[in-house]
Residue, then its C-alpha position, 0 to 999 in steps of 0.5 A: x795258870x795266870x793270876x785271876x787279875x791277868x785273866x781277861x774278860x769280855x762282856x759284850x754290850x749286849x750282855x752288859x746291858x742285860x744284865x744291867x736291867x737285871x740287876x744282877x751285877x754283883x752276882x755276876x762278878x761273883x760268877x766271873x770270879x769264882x770261874x777265874x778261881x776254878x775253871x782250870x787252864x782259863x786264859x780269858x773269859x767271854x761274855x755274851x747274850x744268846x738265844x735259848x735254844x729250847x725257848x726261843x726269845x730267851x735270852x741268856x747270859x753265857x759265860x764262855x772260859x777259853x781254856x785248853x780241853x783237860x782231856x778226858x772227863x772234865x769236871x770243872x762245869x759240874x763243880x762250877x753248877x754245884x757250885x752255881x745252883x747252892x749259892x743262887x736261887x732259881x731266878x738268878x740262875x735261869x739268867x745265866x750259864x757256864x760253856x767254857x771254849x776248848x782251844x786247840x792244844x796246838x794254838x790253831 
């Protein structure tokens, strides 16, 4: 796996503005660093602002590690969510989520 410094993070302008509006830059940076260290196989992370399907109009920040599917049951999300819920209060958690983008094994 690449060193965490070598994993690029692409943050959309909309997501960056929302993070700044919320005053949660420090928390966001901690989440990104934790994902880099614990979500196996991550080769890049995209961060976007997306509408919630459950709450239309409620925009959330989606942290999307790009990586190959590890096969079988992927514990990365469960582990990340457990860490996330232990570290941050609901007032922070309600604005962020992690959702892997699984890249095809053949690179296509």
